[in-house]
C-alpha positions in Angstrom: -3.5 -34.4 7.1 -4.0 -30.8 5.0 -4.4 -27.6 7.0 -4.3 -24.8 5.2 -2.0 -21.7 5.6 -4.0 -18.2 3.5 -0.8 -16.4 4.9 1.5 -16.5 7.7 -0.2 -13.9 9.6 -0.1 -14.3 13.8 -3.2 -16.5 13.9 -2.2 -18.8 11.4 1.6 -19.3 13.0 0.1 -19.4 16.3 -1.8 -22.6 14.7 1.4 -24.0 13.2 3.3 -24.0 16.7 0.0 -25.8 18.2 0.2 -28.9 15.4 3.8 -29.1 15.9 4.0 -29.2 20.0 1.1 -31.6 19.1 3.1 -33.7 17.0 6.1 -33.9 19.4 3.6 -34.8 22.3 2.1 -37.7 19.8 5.6 -39.0 19.1 6.7 -39.0 22.9 9.5 -36.5 21.5 8.0 -33.6 23.6 10.6 -33.9 26.9 13.3 -34.9 24.7 13.7 -31.7 22.5 16.5 -29.7 23.7 16.3 -26.9 21.0 13.6 -25.8 18.1 14.6 -24.1 15.1 12.3 -21.9 13.1 13.1 -21.0 9.5 10.7 -18.3 8.8 9.9 -16.8 4.7 8.0 -14.1 4.9 8.6 -10.2 3.9 7.6 -9.0 7.3 10.2 -9.5 9.8 7.8 -8.7 12.4 6.4 -12.1 11.9 9.4 -13.4 14.2 8.3 -11.9 17.1 5.5 -13.6 16.8 6.8 -16.7 15.8 8.6 -16.7 19.1 5.3 -15.8 21.1 3.9 -18.7 19.7 6.3 -21.2 20.3 6.4 -20.5 23.7 2.5 -20.3 24.3 2.5 -23.7 22.2 4.5 -25.1 24.8 2.4 -27.2 27.6 2.5 -25.8 31.2 3.7 -29.0 32.5 6.4 -27.5 34.6 9.1 -28.5 31.9 11.1 -25.7 30.7 10.6 -25.2 26.9 13.5 -26.0 25.1 15.8 -23.3 23.3 14.1 -21.2 20.4 16.2 -20.1 17.3 14.3 -18.3 14.9 15.6 -17.8 11.3 14.0 -15.0 9.0 14.8 -14.6 5.1 12.5 -11.8 3.1 11.1 -13.2 0.0 10.1 -16.2 -2.1 6.9 -18.1 -0.6 5.5 -17.3 2.6 6.7 -20.6 4.7 7.6 -22.0 8.1 9.7 -24.4 8.9 9.8 -26.2 12.3 12.3 -28.2 13.5 12.9 -30.4 17.5 16.5 -31.3 18.0 17.7 -33.2 21.2 20.5 -32.4 23.2 23.3 -34.3 20.9 21.7 -32.0 17.7 19.9 -34.7 16.0 17.0 -34.0 14.2 13.6 -35.5 16.5 10.7 -34.0 14.2 10.6 -31.6 11.2 7.3 -30.2 9.9 7.0 -27.5 6.8 4.0 -25.0 6.5 3.4 -23.2 3.5 1.1 -20.9 2.4 -2.0 -22.8 1.3 -0.5 -26.3 1.6 0.9 -28.2 5.1 3.6 -31.2 4.4 5.3 -33.5 6.7 9.0 -33.2 6.1 11.9 -35.3 6.0 13.5 -35.1 9.4 11.2 -37.3 11.1 13.0 -40.0 13.4 
Protein backbone atom coordinates (compact mmCIF):
# COMPACT_ATOMS: atom_id res chain seq x y z
CA UNK A 1 0.00 0.00 0.00
CA UNK A 2 1.41 3.37 -0.98
CA UNK A 3 0.28 6.92 -0.30
CA UNK A 4 2.24 9.86 -1.60
CA UNK A 5 3.20 12.73 0.68
CA UNK A 6 4.75 15.50 -1.36
CA UNK A 7 5.57 17.59 1.69
CA UNK A 8 4.39 17.64 5.26
CA UNK A 9 1.80 20.40 4.93
CA UNK A 10 -1.40 20.58 6.96
CA UNK A 11 -3.49 18.62 4.44
CA UNK A 12 -0.97 15.79 4.30
CA UNK A 13 -0.60 15.70 8.08
CA UNK A 14 -4.38 15.35 8.42
CA UNK A 15 -4.40 12.57 5.84
CA UNK A 16 -1.62 10.71 7.68
CA UNK A 17 -3.48 11.07 11.01
CA UNK A 18 -6.71 9.73 9.47
CA UNK A 19 -4.86 6.78 7.91
CA UNK A 20 -3.24 5.99 11.25
CA UNK A 21 -6.52 6.09 13.18
CA UNK A 22 -8.19 3.93 10.51
CA UNK A 23 -5.34 1.41 10.79
CA UNK A 24 -5.83 1.27 14.57
CA UNK A 25 -9.55 0.69 14.07
CA UNK A 26 -8.94 -2.00 11.42
CA UNK A 27 -6.72 -3.88 13.88
CA UNK A 28 -9.33 -3.48 16.68
CA UNK A 29 -6.77 -1.47 18.70
CA UNK A 30 -8.54 1.89 18.80
CA UNK A 31 -9.92 1.56 22.33
CA UNK A 32 -6.69 0.02 23.69
CA UNK A 33 -4.62 3.08 22.72
CA UNK A 34 -3.70 5.06 25.84
CA UNK A 35 -1.04 7.27 24.23
CA UNK A 36 -0.12 8.39 20.72
CA UNK A 37 3.37 9.65 20.02
CA UNK A 38 4.07 11.74 16.92
CA UNK A 39 7.70 12.29 15.90
CA UNK A 40 7.91 15.03 13.32
CA UNK A 41 10.99 15.98 11.30
CA UNK A 42 10.21 19.26 9.56
CA UNK A 43 11.76 22.66 9.01
CA UNK A 44 8.74 24.51 10.39
CA UNK A 45 7.91 24.18 14.10
CA UNK A 46 4.40 25.43 13.28
CA UNK A 47 3.69 21.95 11.96
CA UNK A 48 3.59 20.78 15.59
CA UNK A 49 0.21 22.43 16.06
CA UNK A 50 -1.04 20.95 12.78
CA UNK A 51 -0.05 17.43 13.92
CA UNK A 52 -1.76 17.88 17.29
CA UNK A 53 -4.94 19.18 15.63
CA UNK A 54 -4.86 16.46 12.96
CA UNK A 55 -4.68 13.67 15.55
CA UNK A 56 -7.46 15.21 17.64
CA UNK A 57 -9.79 15.62 14.66
CA UNK A 58 -9.00 12.15 13.25
CA UNK A 59 -10.22 10.37 16.38
CA UNK A 60 -13.79 9.09 15.91
CA UNK A 61 -16.51 10.97 17.82
CA UNK A 62 -17.97 7.82 19.39
CA UNK A 63 -17.91 9.10 22.97
CA UNK A 64 -14.51 7.56 23.75
CA UNK A 65 -11.98 10.16 24.71
CA UNK A 66 -8.88 10.24 22.50
CA UNK A 67 -5.60 9.01 24.00
CA UNK A 68 -2.98 11.32 25.39
CA UNK A 69 -0.88 12.82 22.60
CA UNK A 70 2.81 13.64 22.59
CA UNK A 71 4.35 15.53 19.68
CA UNK A 72 8.14 15.54 19.34
CA UNK A 73 9.78 17.83 16.78
CA UNK A 74 13.24 17.92 15.24
CA UNK A 75 14.45 20.30 12.54
CA UNK A 76 16.40 19.43 9.43
CA UNK A 77 16.90 16.20 7.57
CA UNK A 78 14.24 14.39 5.60
CA UNK A 79 10.69 15.50 6.24
CA UNK A 80 8.79 12.67 7.86
CA UNK A 81 6.22 11.83 10.48
CA UNK A 82 6.20 8.70 12.63
CA UNK A 83 3.04 7.89 14.57
CA UNK A 84 3.05 5.28 17.32
CA UNK A 85 0.19 4.09 19.54
CA UNK A 86 0.87 2.56 22.95
CA UNK A 87 -1.37 0.71 25.39
CA UNK A 88 -1.65 1.60 29.09
CA UNK A 89 1.38 -0.61 29.89
CA UNK A 90 3.53 1.22 27.33
CA UNK A 91 3.59 -1.56 24.72
CA UNK A 92 3.58 -0.54 21.05
CA UNK A 93 0.23 -1.31 19.45
CA UNK A 94 0.88 0.17 16.04
CA UNK A 95 3.58 2.27 14.37
CA UNK A 96 3.42 3.95 10.98
CA UNK A 97 5.91 6.21 9.21
CA UNK A 98 4.96 8.81 6.63
CA UNK A 99 7.80 10.31 4.59
CA UNK A 100 7.93 12.86 1.80
CA UNK A 101 7.07 10.90 -1.35
CA UNK A 102 6.43 7.51 0.28
CA UNK A 103 4.50 5.57 2.90
CA UNK A 104 5.86 2.58 4.74
CA UNK A 105 4.63 0.23 7.46
CA UNK A 106 6.64 0.46 10.67
CA UNK A 107 8.19 -2.40 12.61
CA UNK A 108 6.25 -1.85 15.84
CA UNK A 109 3.06 -3.47 14.60
CA UNK A 110 1.80 -6.01 17.13
